[in-house]
PAKOLGU-743600 format. One line per field, with one value per atom (N, C-alpha, C): atom name; x, y, z; residue in one letter. Coordinates in pm, whole numbers. Atoms other than C-alpha are relative to their C-alpha. Example, Ala and Ser with C-alpha at 12.3 -4.5 7.8 and 13.67 -1.06 7.14 Angstrom:
residues 2
atomo: N  CA  C  N  CA  C .
x: 89  1230  90  -82  1367  -77 .
y: -119  -450  120  -119  -106  109 .
z: 0  780  0  -6  714  73 .
residuo: A  A  A  S  S  S .
END
This chain:
residues 356
atomo: N  CA  C  N  CA  C  N  CA  C  N  CA  C  N  CA  C  N  CA  C  N  CA  C  N  CA  C  N  CA  C  N  CA  C  N  CA  C  N  CA  C  N  CA  C  N  CA  C  N  CA  C  N  CA  C  N  CA  C  N  CA  C  N  CA  C  N  CA  C  N  CA  C  N  CA  C  N  CA  C  N  CA  C  N  CA  C  N  CA  C  N  CA  C  N  CA  C  N  CA  C  N  CA  C  N  CA  C  N  CA  C  N  CA  C  N  CA  C  N  CA  C  N  CA  C  N  CA  C  N  CA  C  N  CA  C  N  CA  C  N  CA  C  N  CA  C  N  CA  C  N  CA  C  N  CA  C  N  CA  C  N  CA  C  N  CA  C  N  CA  C  N  CA  C  N  CA  C  N  CA  C  N  CA  C  N  CA  C  N  CA  C  N  CA  C  N  CA  C  N  CA  C  N  CA  C  N  CA  C  N  CA  C  N  CA  C  N  CA  C  N  CA  C  N  CA  C  N  CA  C  N  CA  C  N  CA  C  N  CA  C  N  CA  C  N  CA  C  N  CA  C  N  CA  C  N  CA  C  N  CA  C  N  CA  C  N  CA  C  N  CA  C  N  CA  C  N  CA  C  N  CA  C  N  CA  C  N  CA  C  N  CA  C  N  CA  C  N  CA  C  N  CA  C  N  CA  C  N  CA  C  N  CA  C  N  CA  C  N  CA  C  N  CA  C  N  CA  C  N  CA  C  N  CA  C  N  CA  C  N  CA  C  N  CA  C  N  CA  C  N  CA  C  N  CA  C  N  CA  C  N  CA  C  N  CA  C  N  CA  C  N  CA  C  N  CA  C  N  CA  C  N  CA  C  N  CA  C  N  CA  C  N  CA  C  N  CA  C  N  CA  C  N  CA  C  N  CA  C  N  CA  C  N  CA  C  N  CA  C  N  CA  C  N  CA  C  N  CA  C  N  CA  C  N  CA  C  N  CA  C  N  CA  C  N  CA  C  N  CA  C  N  CA  C  N  CA  C  N  CA  C  N  CA  C  N  CA  C  N  CA  C  N  CA  C  N  CA  C  N  CA  C  N  CA  C  N  CA  C  N  CA  C  N  CA  C  N  CA  C  N  CA  C  N  CA  C  N  CA  C  N  CA  C  N  CA  C  N  CA  C  N  CA  C  N  CA  C  N  CA  C  N  CA  C  N  CA  C  N  CA  C  N  CA  C  N  CA  C  N  CA  C  N  CA  C  N  CA  C  N  CA  C  N  CA  C  N  CA  C  N  CA  C  N  CA  C  N  CA  C  N  CA  C  N  CA  C  N  CA  C  N  CA  C  N  CA  C  N  CA  C  N  CA  C  N  CA  C  N  CA  C  N  CA  C  N  CA  C  N  CA  C  N  CA  C  N  CA  C  N  CA  C  N  CA  C  N  CA  C  N  CA  C  N  CA  C  N  CA  C  N  CA  C  N  CA  C  N  CA  C  N  CA  C  N  CA  C  N  CA  C  N  CA  C  N  CA  C  N  CA  C  N  CA  C  N  CA  C  N  CA  C  N  CA  C  N  CA  C  N  CA  C  N  CA  C  N  CA  C  N  CA  C  N  CA  C  N  CA  C  N  CA  C  N  CA  C  N  CA  C  N  CA  C  N  CA  C  N  CA  C  N  CA  C  N  CA  C  N  CA  C  N  CA  C  N  CA  C  N  CA  C  N  CA  C  N  CA  C  N  CA  C  N  CA  C  N  CA  C  N  CA  C  N  CA  C  N  CA  C  N  CA  C  N  CA  C  N  CA  C  N  CA  C  N  CA  C  N  CA  C  N  CA  C  N  CA  C  N  CA  C  N  CA  C  N  CA  C  N  CA  C  N  CA  C  N  CA  C  N  CA  C  N  CA  C  N  CA  C  N  CA  C  N  CA  C  N  CA  C  N  CA  C  N  CA  C  N  CA  C  N  CA  C  N  CA  C  N  CA  C  N  CA  C  N  CA  C  N  CA  C  N  CA  C  N  CA  C  N  CA  C  N  CA  C  N  CA  C  N  CA  C  N  CA  C  N  CA  C  N  CA  C  N  CA  C  N  CA  C  N  CA  C  N  CA  C  N  CA  C  N  CA  C  N  CA  C  N  CA  C  N  CA  C  N  CA  C  N  CA  C  N  CA  C  N  CA  C  N  CA  C  N  CA  C  N  CA  C  N  CA  C  N  CA  C  N  CA  C  N  CA  C  N  CA  C  N  CA  C  N  CA  C  N  CA  C  N  CA  C  N  CA  C  N  CA  C  N  CA  C  N  CA  C  N  CA  C  N  CA  C  N  CA  C  N  CA  C  N  CA  C  N  CA  C  N  CA  C  N  CA  C  N  CA  C  N  CA  C  N  CA  C  N  CA  C  N  CA  C  N  CA  C  N  CA  C  N  CA  C  N  CA  C  N  CA  C  N  CA  C  N  CA  C  N  CA  C  N  CA  C  N  CA  C  N  CA  C  N  CA  C  N  CA  C  N  CA  C  N  CA  C  N  CA  C  N  CA  C  N  CA  C  N  CA  C  N  CA  C  N  CA  C  N  CA  C  N  CA  C  N  CA  C  N  CA  C  N  CA  C  N  CA  C  N  CA  C  N  CA  C  N  CA  C  N  CA  C  N  CA  C  N  CA  C  N  CA  C  N  CA  C  N  CA  C  N  CA  C  N  CA  C  N  CA  C  N  CA  C  N  CA  C  N  CA  C  N  CA  C  N  CA  C  N  CA  C  N  CA  C  N  CA  C  N  CA  C  N  CA  C  N  CA  C .
x: 19  1500  104  -99  1764  -65  51  1719  66  -46  1752  74  -86  2042  16  -19  2011  -29  21  2042  -134  132  1714  -1  26  1598  -123  115  1351  -120  123  989  -78  77  769  -118  111  527  -107  92  366  77  -65  431  -91  78  314  95  -79  438  123  -115  672  113  -97  851  -61  51  820  79  -62  896  8  -24  1045  46  -43  1107  32  -28  1253  -97  105  991  63  -52  1079  -49  42  878  93  -91  1126  146  -135  1435  -17  34  1375  96  -93  1688  -40  54  1512  -78  81  1260  86  -84  1516  92  -93  1755  -60  65  1494  60  -57  1620  -101  81  1431  83  -77  1540  -95  89  1381  77  -55  1456  -109  85  1302  60  -48  1332  -95  78  1218  36  -24  1178  24  -18  1255  -128  115  1026  -79  66  931  16  0  845  -58  46  827  -50  62  586  45  -50  667  -59  36  659  95  -91  805  -15  -7  890  -2  -8  867  136  -135  1236  107  -119  1571  72  -55  1754  130  -107  2061  -43  34  1988  129  -120  2240  -48  40  2209  78  -58  2269  23  -4  2212  -68  58  2145  29  -14  2116  -139  132  1833  6  10  1712  -70  62  1630  -40  42  1425  -8  -6  1482  -35  40  1309  20  -18  1451  -101  102  1213  30  -8  1152  117  -108  1417  -52  35  1408  26  -18  1389  141  -129  1721  -23  17  1731  138  -133  2024  1  -29  2159  64  -52  2219  42  -47  2405  52  -48  2537  114  -105  2751  -29  36  2580  -64  65  2489  -55  65  2243  -52  54  2152  -132  131  1783  -55  47  1694  -151  143  1353  -64  75  1092  33  -39  1257  -108  89  1021  88  -83  1169  -85  55  1082  114  -106  1277  -51  42  1271  114  -93  1435  -26  21  1472  33  -39  1653  61  -64  1811  -103  91  1657  -58  48  1634  90  -67  1725  -42  28  1757  69  -49  1797  -28  10  1858  -23  25  1718  26  -24  1853  -13  23  1748  -42  35  1653  -150  147  1295  -38  27  1322  -119  118  1055  -108  97  861  -129  126  503  12  -22  619  148  -142  952  49  -55  1161  -52  58  963  -13  24  948  -151  133  609  16  -7  590  -137  121  332  2  1  244  -77  65  151  -118  103  -61  -34  38  -234  -118  115  -519  23  -31  -337  75  -63  -210  -77  68  -292  -115  111  -514  -128  116  -746  -69  52  -786  -84  74  -904  -123  122  -1250  29  -22  -1290  -7  8  -1383  136  -132  -1054  109  -98  -847  -21  32  -1024  40  -36  -976  151  -144  -613  78  -73  -506  -78  79  -774  -40  43  -926  -148  144  -1273  -23  27  -1446  33  -31  -1410  147  -149  -1033  48  -37  -1009  -31  39  -1197  94  -98  -965  131  -128  -657  -5  10  -780  -22  45  -921  80  -60  -702  113  -113  -392  -44  41  -479  116  -117  -123  29  -28  -21  148  -143  324  97  -92  496  -82  70  379  104  -86  519  -45  33  532  10  -13  477  137  -139  820  2  3  708  -4  10  665  142  -128  946  10  -28  1080  109  -106  1308  139  -137  1669  89  -91  1933  99  -100  2172  123  -126  2538  20  -22  2544  -87  89  2265  58  -56  2474  93  -99  2743  -70  56  2662  -125  119  2361  31  -35  2534  148  -140  2866  5  -12  2964  109  -92  3127  94  -90  3281  108  -93  3462  70  -59  3541  138  -132  3894  -18  9  3959  48  -45  3982  92  -86  4140  23  -32  4319  111  -97  4497  16  -28  4657  -42  58  4480  -89  84  4280  -142  128  4007  11  7  3899  -123  115  3673  -11  34  3503  -101  82  3350  -78  89  3051  -17  12  3066  -25  31  3016  102  -107  3342  -29  19  3259  -149  142  2875  -63  48  2774  -143  140  2404  -17  15  2473  -7  11  2504  -146  147  2135  -75  64  2045  36  -44  2243  58  -57  2397  128  -118  2732  -18  14  2783  139  -122  3055  -26  0  3110  129  -119  3350  2  -20  3491  116  -91  3660  47  -55  3893  -33  28  3846  79  -57  3914  71  -55  4021  -92  74  3917  -4  22  3778  24  -44  3937  -121  104  3715  3  5  3600  -138  128  3324  -7  22  3174  15  -24  3312  -72  79  3067  -149  136  2754  -90  81  2644  -34  38  2458  56  -47  2599  -108  107  2338  62  -79  2489  -84  67  2353  110  -99  2548  -30  25  2579  39  -54  2781  76  -84  2937  -62  46  2915  118  -108  3110  -59  45  3088  16  -8  3025  -17  16  3062  -17  19  2932  4  -17  3034  -55  70  2829  43  -27  2803  51  -58  3008  71  -80  3206  -85  91  2902  -11  20  2897  -148  142  2554  -48  31  2574  119  -100  2766  -74  82  2631  67  -44  2683  -87  73  2586  20  -8  2512  -69  56  2401  -150  142  2063  -28  18  2106  17  -16  2062  11  -8  2180  52  -31  2238  86  -87  2516  -33  33  2408  118  -104  2597  106  -119  2946  27  -27  2914  113  -113  3223  -37  34  3185  126  -108  3423  -59  46  3374  119  -95  3562  -76  67  3475  27  -23  3433  95  -102  3672  -35  34  3474  3  -1  3501  -140  125  3226  -1  16  3099  -121  112  2874  -10  26  2712  -60  45  2656  -33  17  2505  34  -34  2620  -76  96  2385  72  -64  2619  70  -54  2741  152  -148  3116  43  -25  3162  146  -135  3466  -2  -7  3568  126  -116  3798  18  -28  3970  84  -61  4092  117  -114  4347  61  -65  4606  90  -99  4861  -62  61  4612  -93  91  4438  32  -19  4393  109  -101  4616  142  -134  4915  33  -19  4861  29  -23  4860  143  -140  5189  5  -21  5337  -40  31  5293  -148  144  4924  -54  39  4888  23  -43  5075  -91  83  4876  -145  137  4542  -31  15  4591  49  -57  4778  84  -83  5038  145  -144  5416  41  -47  5621  22  -26  5711  -130  129  5343  -47  40  5275  82  -90  5575  -42  45  5447  -129  128  5102  27  -28  5244  76  -83  5476  -75  79  5194  -79  84  4996  55  -62  5245  -14  8  5200  -146  136  4839  -93  103  4538  -136  142  4158  -26  23  4178  123  -111  4392  -11  7  4472  -3  5  4420  137  -131  4695  63  -70  4959  -12 .
y: -34  3843  -68  55  3796  -89  92  3503  30  -22  3558  -122  110  3342  3  -21  3455  -129  120  3172  11  3  3069  -110  100  2874  -78  86  2584  45  -32  2631  -132  118  2383  -26  41  2189  -72  69  1955  -59  63  1784  -6  17  1706  -36  40  1547  -79  81  1313  71  -75  1577  82  -87  1792  -20  2  1805  142  -133  2119  -9  1  2218  142  -130  2497  18  -23  2657  61  -54  2718  146  -136  3043  98  -83  3178  -22  30  3008  -48  32  3020  -96  93  2821  -145  137  2513  -41  30  2528  5  -18  2653  -122  111  2368  -137  132  2094  -65  49  2054  9  -3  1962  1  -3  2025  2  12  1927  -51  52  1836  -73  75  1577  10  -10  1642  -86  92  1362  14  2  1395  -143  135  1103  -81  92  811  45  -45  1002  -102  99  781  62  -46  897  -122  118  647  -32  37  452  85  -84  658  -24  -6  676  140  -138  988  -2  -15  1112  45  -57  1211  -90  58  1047  98  -91  1188  -52  36  1194  48  -39  1193  15  -26  1332  28  -15  1300  117  -120  1643  -5  2  1563  -125  109  1275  -136  135  902  -65  69  661  -121  119  386  38  -21  392  -131  115  136  35  -29  113  -125  113  -115  42  -21  -106  -82  73  -219  -151  144  -594  -58  47  -632  -9  13  -715  131  -121  -446  4  -25  -303  88  -78  -174  48  -55  59  85  -99  230  121  -121  589  99  -99  872  121  -122  1220  -26  19  1232  -107  103  941  58  -35  990  -126  114  762  39  -25  741  -73  53  690  11  -6  599  9  1  617  -132  119  378  -58  51  334  41  -26  302  18  -24  450  29  -51  495  38  -54  673  2  12  628  53  -53  818  -73  83  566  66  -51  763  140  -130  1091  110  -114  1431  43  -36  1500  -63  56  1327  88  -87  1563  -51  52  1449  93  -89  1660  -83  67  1552  100  -80  1696  -94  90  1560  67  -41  1580  -9  -2  1683  11  -16  1672  -86  81  1396  8  -12  1514  66  -65  1631  153  -144  1977  30  -33  2112  83  -71  2218  -44  50  2020  -151  139  1667  -27  49  1487  -140  132  1196  -66  82  918  -95  73  771  -131  131  403  -7  5  462  140  -131  739  58  -61  973  44  -35  1071  -116  113  722  -65  59  509  -90  81  280  77  -87  575  28  -36  647  -112  108  299  -34  43  171  -126  119  -103  -127  119  -344  -27  18  -282  -44  36  -302  -145  137  -620  -105  93  -785  -12  -1  -681  -76  60  -807  -121  113  -1078  13  -34  -916  21  -30  -894  149  -146  -554  58  -56  -510  28  -17  -558  116  -110  -322  135  -131  -46  32  -21  -94  50  -42  -67  146  -132  247  113  -108  438  19  -9  362  100  -91  564  137  -138  931  93  -86  1064  25  -38  1245  3  4  1137  -28  15  1164  -22  26  1013  -23  34  962  -135  134  595  -15  37  452  -61  56  380  -148  144  21  -72  64  -48  -41  52  -266  9  -18  -161  -93  89  -365  48  -36  -377  10  -13  -253  -115  106  -504  62  -60  -417  -30  39  -604  82  -80  -381  138  -136  -64  10  0  -160  12  -19  -33  91  -84  167  139  -129  446  16  -32  615  114  -109  824  97  -100  1138  56  -54  1236  -103  105  900  -56  52  818  60  -54  860  132  -136  1221  1  -21  1317  120  -118  1651  29  -36  1743  99  -107  2078  63  -49  2185  147  -131  2488  59  -42  2505  -64  70  2239  -143  142  1883  -26  35  1723  -156  136  1386  6  3  1321  -129  115  1088  -25  28  918  -150  140  586  -99  89  447  -38  33  470  -25  31  450  -16  23  290  44  -38  371  142  -139  739  1  7  630  -14  14  526  130  -127  855  111  -98  1052  126  -114  1286  -37  15  1334  91  -82  1492  9  -9  1612  73  -69  1726  80  -87  2023  59  -60  2137  102  -109  2476  56  -51  2588  147  -137  2920  100  -105  3221  -48  56  2992  33  -33  3042  -122  103  2801  65  -59  2869  27  -24  3033  -119  113  2748  -19  28  2616  -148  135  2283  2  -6  2220  -105  99  1943  37  -49  2157  -40  42  2057  122  -98  2266  -40  25  2298  47  -33  2284  -17  -3  2378  32  -20  2343  24  -32  2507  -80  91  2244  64  -61  2440  125  -126  2782  103  -108  3081  56  -57  3283  85  -83  3487  -78  60  3380  108  -80  3545  -95  79  3411  99  -87  3562  -81  66  3486  58  -46  3595  144  -136  3898  51  -36  3895  76  -65  4017  -75  64  3945  -6  17  3798  -32  26  3710  37  -29  3852  14  -2  3768  -84  84  3609  -125  127  3243  -59  58  3052  -135  134  2712  4  7  2615  60  -60  2819  -98  79  2659  100  -83  2819  -84  73  2707  85  -69  2801  -49  41  2802  -61  67  2607  102  -75  2742  132  -117  3028  -34  20  3073  38  -25  3054  -9  6  3119  37  -24  3116  29  -25  3251  -21  33  3113  105  -82  3309  -70  61  3242  -143  132  2937  -110  95  2767  -17  22  2647  -134  128  2306  10  6  2245  -132  122  1951  41  -41  1980  -119  95  1778  67  -47  1815  -86  72  1716  -88  104  1451  -96  91  1133  7  -10  1199  138  -141  1579  29  -47  1754  155  -143  2103  60  -75  2363  113  -104  2591  107  -116  2937  57  -48  2976  -122  112  2748  -79  76  2492  -71  74  2301  86  -87  2606  9  -13  2669  104  -104  2979  -59  62  2757  -80  79  2557  88  -90  2858  53  -53  2983  149  -139  3313  104  -96  3482  19  -14  3408  82  -78  3544  145  -138  3861  69  -58  3920  15  -5  3840  110  -104  4073  135  -123  4333  70  -55  4382  -25  19  4410  -140  133  4093  -21  14  4165  -29  24  4175  -142  138  3850  -101  91  3688  -3  -5  3801  -79  67  3666  -151  141  3331  -64  57  3291  -32  24  3282  -128  125  2981  -118  115  2728  -127  118  2494  -34  21  2544  -39  32  2402  -10  4  2435  86  -76  2574  79  -84  2863  40  -36  2906  154  -148  3255  59  -67  3508  16  -15  3539  142 .
z: -143  -3925  87  -88  -3657  105  -101  -3421  137  -138  -3043  48  -49  -2915  149  -145  -2551  77  -86  -2291  70  -67  -2129  109  -98  -1825  -34  28  -1839  87  -73  -1724  31  -42  -1540  -93  88  -1761  78  -89  -1509  118  -115  -1176  117  -125  -821  113  -119  -497  -41  42  -686  -72  73  -881  -114  104  -1192  -130  130  -1563  -51  50  -1712  -146  143  -2074  -41  63  -2285  -116  97  -2509  -126  129  -2883  -25  21  -2865  73  -75  -2607  -46  51  -2752  -143  138  -3131  -69  62  -3215  21  -17  -3079  -123  117  -3362  -127  119  -3616  -18  8  -3533  20  -24  -3466  124  -125  -3108  111  -119  -2797  123  -126  -2438  120  -114  -2108  122  -120  -1749  86  -90  -1513  140  -142  -1134  83  -81  -907  149  -147  -530  45  -54  -300  -17  33  -396  -124  123  -715  -110  107  -1009  -126  132  -1373  -73  53  -1523  -144  134  -1846  -107  113  -2159  -115  116  -2507  -62  55  -2708  -153  147  -3063  -46  31  -3052  59  -56  -3009  89  -102  -2707  57  -94  -2493  138  -134  -2118  80  -85  -1866  140  -141  -1489  63  -54  -1345  152  -146  -976  52  -68  -743  -64  54  -810  4  10  -889  -86  82  -1114  -133  131  -1486  -62  71  -1673  -151  144  -2048  -77  86  -2303  -144  143  -2650  -79  77  -2927  -11  5  -2901  80  -85  -2627  143  -139  -2257  73  -80  -1989  58  -61  -1879  122  -121  -1521  47  -26  -1452  124  -108  -1143  -64  62  -1250  109  -93  -1078  -74  55  -1133  -98  98  -1450  -106  98  -1630  -123  125  -1993  -64  63  -2169  -138  134  -2538  -14  9  -2600  -142  141  -2963  -8  22  -3119  48  -39  -2983  138  -131  -2642  102  -113  -2343  124  -117  -2027  122  -126  -1659  91  -84  -1385  146  -140  -1008  91  -102  -722  132  -114  -443  130  -130  -175  3  -2  -282  22  -11  -192  -135  133  -564  -107  122  -893  -115  114  -1189  -124  127  -1548  -112  116  -1855  -124  129  -2196  -114  121  -2525  -116  114  -2861  -130  139  -3225  -22  21  -3304  -152  146  -3686  -44  36  -3697  109  -112  -3388  -47  28  -3380  1  -13  -3279  -10  16  -3401  121  -117  -3103  133  -125  -2846  -7  -17  -2718  28  -39  -2707  54  -62  -2462  -8  0  -2490  121  -126  -2151  -18  6  -2112  100  -107  -1794  46  -53  -1607  -79  64  -1704  -142  136  -2021  -70  61  -2101  -108  116  -2402  44  -47  -2194  5  -12  -2136  -131  127  -2499  -68  63  -2603  81  -70  -2518  78  -85  -2258  -88  91  -2545  -63  68  -2728  99  -96  -2412  44  -43  -2305  -106  110  -2645  -17  21  -2673  106  -111  -2331  64  -46  -2285  147  -136  -1977  7  -17  -1835  23  -7  -1820  130  -132  -1445  18  -12  -1459  -88  91  -1757  67  -65  -1568  112  -110  -1269  -51  61  -1485  -51  66  -1661  100  -87  -1365  127  -132  -1063  10  -6  -1152  -40  20  -1112  -30  22  -1136  -146  134  -1447  -30  42  -1568  115  -117  -1225  123  -125  -897  108  -114  -548  52  -42  -451  150  -144  -104  22  -25  51  5  -11  99  -131  131  -272  -45  45  -404  -150  141  -742  -45  44  -967  41  -39  -853  -128  116  -1102  -9  26  -1260  -63  50  -1318  -148  137  -1648  -97  86  -1782  -29  16  -1741  -126  106  -1993  -136  133  -2340  -4  -8  -2215  52  -65  -2022  15  -24  -1964  98  -98  -1663  -49  59  -1806  105  -106  -1468  33  -37  -1440  -125  122  -1805  -29  41  -1951  -70  59  -2046  -142  134  -2408  -8  -13  -2317  146  -139  -1993  -1  7  -1983  137  -136  -1655  11  -33  -1509  -114  107  -1831  6  -6  -1844  -43  35  -1915  -87  90  -2175  -5  33  -2207  -114  119  -2549  -4  15  -2592  -148  143  -2930  -20  32  -3109  53  -50  -2966  145  -139  -2595  36  -20  -2625  -139  139  -2959  -25  23  -2907  -49  48  -2984  -151  146  -3341  -44  30  -3339  31  -37  -3172  -100  100  -3432  62  -72  -3170  65  -85  -3012  121  -123  -2668  67  -81  -2436  133  -124  -2081  11  -9  -2046  138  -132  -1714  -12  19  -1747  137  -126  -1462  18  -32  -1289  -84  82  -1514  -129  124  -1800  -120  125  -2162  -88  102  -2416  -139  129  -2758  -91  105  -3024  -103  97  -3252  -54  59  -3468  -47  50  -3578  -151  141  -3926  -82  71  -4011  3  6  -4017  112  -118  -3669  87  -100  -3413  135  -138  -3059  92  -99  -2785  139  -121  -2449  124  -132  -2092  103  -108  -1807  121  -114  -1535  130  -124  -1279  -30  11  -1225  -93  87  -1448  -78  82  -1705  -108  107  -2020  -132  128  -2378  -108  121  -2716  -117  125  -3049  -115  121  -3387  -120  118  -3701  -133  139  -4062  1  18  -4175  127  -118  -3850  107  -95  -3652  129  -131  -3278  29  -17  -3234  141  -141  -2864  85  -105  -2571  130  -124  -2231  108  -114  -1891  2  -7  -1859  140  -135  -1534  0  -14  -1409  -28  33  -1556  -137  130  -1877  -113  123  -2220  -115  121  -2543  -116  121  -2902  -93  94  -3138  -142  135  -3509  -75  84  -3775  -47  47  -3852  82  -81  -3599  101  -89  -3377  141  -139  -3000  90  -93  -2713  142  -135  -2333  94  -105  -2030  132  -125  -1685  105  -117  -1366  96  -88  -1073  51  -54  -951  -107  108  -1292  -58  67  -1522  -72  67  -1641  -94  88  -1935  -74  76  -2112  -133  136  -2487  -82  112  -2765  -129  138  -3124  -94  83  -3401  -103  77  -3539  100  -105  -3355  20  -14  -3419  -50  45  -3432  -22  31  -3569  20  -28  -3444  -56  41  -3587  101  -101  -3330  -68  62  -3419  87  -83  -3137  66  -63  -2981  -97  80  -3101  -119  107  -3315  -87  78  -3464  -146  143  -3829  -32  24  -3799  5  -6  -3704  -126  121  -4020  -125  116  -4254  -3  14  -4396  42  -47  -4262  -103  104  -4600  -13  7  -4607  118  -119  -4249  -23  15  -4331  -104  103  -4650  45  -42  -4485  100  -102  -4188  -50  49  -4399  106  -109  -4124  -34  19  -4111  46  -35  -4078  148  -144  -3714  78  -66  -3621  -26  32  -3800  77  -72  -3627  148  -138  -3286  15  -3  -3364  -11  25  -3490  118  -106  -3190  127  -122  -2934  -8  -10  -2812  -76  69  -2944  80  -82  -2654  40  -47  -2540  -116  103  -2720  70  -40  -2675  120  -122  -2318  37  -41  -2200  144  -140  -1834  18  -19  -1679  -7  11  -1744  138  -129  -1473  51 .
residuo: M  M  M  E  E  E  I  I  I  D  D  D  L  L  L  S  S  S  P  P  P  K  K  K  L  L  L  A  A  A  K  K  K  K  K  K  V  V  V  Y  Y  Y  G  G  G  G  G  G  D  D  D  G  G  G  G  G  G  A  A  A  Y  Y  Y  Y  Y  Y  A  A  A  W  W  W  C  C  C  P  P  P  D  D  D  E  E  E  L  L  L  P  P  P  M  M  M  L  L  L  R  R  R  E  E  E  G  G  G  N  N  N  I  I  I  G  G  G  A  A  A  A  A  A  K  K  K  L  L  L  A  A  A  L  L  L  E  E  E  K  K  K  N  N  N  G  G  G  F  F  F  A  A  A  M  M  M  P  P  P  R  R  R  Y  Y  Y  S  S  S  D  D  D  S  S  S  A  A  A  K  K  K  V  V  V  A  A  A  Y  Y  Y  V  V  V  L  L  L  Q  Q  Q  G  G  G  S  S  S  G  G  G  V  V  V  A  A  A  G  G  G  I  I  I  V  V  V  L  L  L  P  P  P  E  E  E  K  K  K  E  E  E  E  E  E  K  K  K  V  V  V  L  L  L  A  A  A  I  I  I  K  K  K  K  K  K  G  G  G  D  D  D  A  A  A  L  L  L  A  A  A  L  L  L  P  P  P  F  F  F  G  G  G  V  V  V  V  V  V  T  T  T  W  W  W  W  W  W  Y  Y  Y  N  N  N  K  K  K  Q  Q  Q  D  D  D  P  P  P  E  E  E  L  L  L  V  V  V  I  I  I  L  L  L  F  F  F  L  L  L  G  G  G  D  D  D  T  T  T  S  S  S  T  T  T  A  A  A  H  H  H  K  K  K  S  S  S  G  G  G  S  S  S  F  F  F  T  T  T  D  D  D  F  F  F  F  F  F  L  L  L  T  T  T  G  G  G  P  P  P  N  N  N  G  G  G  I  I  I  F  F  F  T  T  T  G  G  G  F  F  F  S  S  S  T  T  T  E  E  E  F  F  F  V  V  V  G  G  G  R  R  R  A  A  A  W  W  W  D  D  D  L  L  L  D  D  D  E  E  E  A  A  A  T  T  T  V  V  V  K  K  K  T  T  T  L  L  L  V  V  V  S  S  S  T  T  T  Q  Q  Q  S  S  S  G  G  G  N  N  N  G  G  G  I  I  I  V  V  V  K  K  K  L  L  L  N  N  N  P  P  P  G  G  G  I  I  I  K  K  K  M  M  M  P  P  P  E  E  E  P  P  P  K  K  K  K  K  K  E  E  E  H  H  H  Y  Y  Y  K  K  K  G  G  G  M  M  M  A  A  A  L  L  L  N  N  N  C  C  C  E  E  E  E  E  E  A  A  A  P  P  P  L  L  L  D  D  D  V  V  V  D  D  D  I  I  I  K  K  K  K  K  K  G  G  G  G  G  G  K  K  K  V  V  V  V  V  V  V  V  V  L  L  L  N  N  N  T  T  T  K  K  K  N  N  N  L  L  L  P  P  P  L  L  L  V  V  V  G  G  G  E  E  E  V  V  V  G  G  G  L  L  L  G  G  G  A  A  A  D  D  D  L  L  L  V  V  V  R  R  R  L  L  L  N  N  N  G  G  G  N  N  N  A  A  A  M  M  M  C  C  C  S  S  S  P  P  P  G  G  G  F  F  F  S  S  S  C  C  C  D  D  D  S  S  S  A  A  A  L  L  L  Q  Q  Q  V  V  V  T  T  T  Y  Y  Y  I  I  I  V  V  V  R  R  R  G  G  G  S  S  S  G  G  G  R  R  R  V  V  V  Q  Q  Q  V  V  V  V  V  V  G  G  G  V  V  V  D  D  D  G  G  G  K  K  K  R  R  R  V  V  V  L  L  L  E  E  E  T  T  T  T  T  T  I  I  I  K  K  K  A  A  A  G  G  G  N  N  N  L  L  L  F  F  F  I  I  I  V  V  V  P  P  P  R  R  R  F  F  F  F  F  F  V  V  V  V  V  V  S  S  S  K  K  K  I  I  I  S  S  S  D  D  D  P  P  P  E  E  E  G  G  G  M  M  M  D  D  D  W  W  W  F  F  F  S  S  S  I  I  I  I  I  I  T  T  T  T  T  T  P  P  P  N  N  N  P  P  P  I  I  I  F  F  F  T  T  T  H  H  H  L  L  L  A  A  A  G  G  G  R  R  R  T  T  T  S  S  S  V  V  V  W  W  W  K  K  K  A  A  A  L  L  L  S  S  S  P  P  P  Q  Q  Q  V  V  V  L  L  L  Q  Q  Q  A  A  A  S  S  S  F  F  F  N  N  N  V  V  V  P  P  P  A  A  A  D  D  D  V  V  V  E  E  E  Q  Q  Q  K  K  K  F  F  F  S  S  S  S  S  S  K  K  K  R  R  R  K  K  K  A  A  A  E  E  E  E  E  E  I  I  I  F  F  F  F  F  F  P  P  P  P  P  P  P  P  P  N  N  N .
END
């Protein structure tokens, strides 16, 4: 049975005055379940607070919009309090407890992409909240909570019953939250909009790759990631992941067209993509994109911490490595056609500016 690769938008799962949590459903985007990938978004209004939780999946978080504060507690480590802003990427390994707070922006939006191979539900994240009506305190009896934390029954009942918010709440502006520390940011996050560029092609596009070199924690997460900014009407070379990785792509800004070619040279996807869309390219399938006039940015995770790609067009493509005789025999064309093919794209690589 063929799998639907069409891009999809996230749908609201829960929320209130403080903000909302959105997720992509594996029933609507089957490649999530097929590839053991989870995808979700957290949108916090001003003074919105996403209460402490941990997840059954390792993730990469990417700040799509706004600024705020993130609290991160690695297993048996002290709390790290980070100032986060648009463009920040954070690696969140298994067992990490996190909280998120929007102190002053109209909206703080964070994208989560991760591996659900050990999750309760393939293709979906399951969060375990520490407080609130669905928190772990609620599940235990007052006796167990009292014994565990050495508290009297009245205090236990207050702890368990006072917080009525489910996952996300809106705090009183007068509440003082922990202040972020600059030293906590290093090694925990990387701003993809400010980091040194791995690829910069004039009138073509730019790439920043997130890997174990610039953010070692991605090694624990088991995922790589990149931010690609494609110029207006530019093209991203057809290519594929040659290390059996899946490409999970979220369109951050702009719009464009995408084509994906799979087994037996069959085009399995041809559609328009726009901001908010998520789509997944299966292993070894070849993908190419062309942006609309305003350009297009996307953030992707790849299911390996140090991904390797093979491109099929441009200076570094596999075609440039093959000998002319092999090209001529493979295409079954005259020598002059092979020479014309081989003479093109000798300078450009990965991104191609719009034709003159």
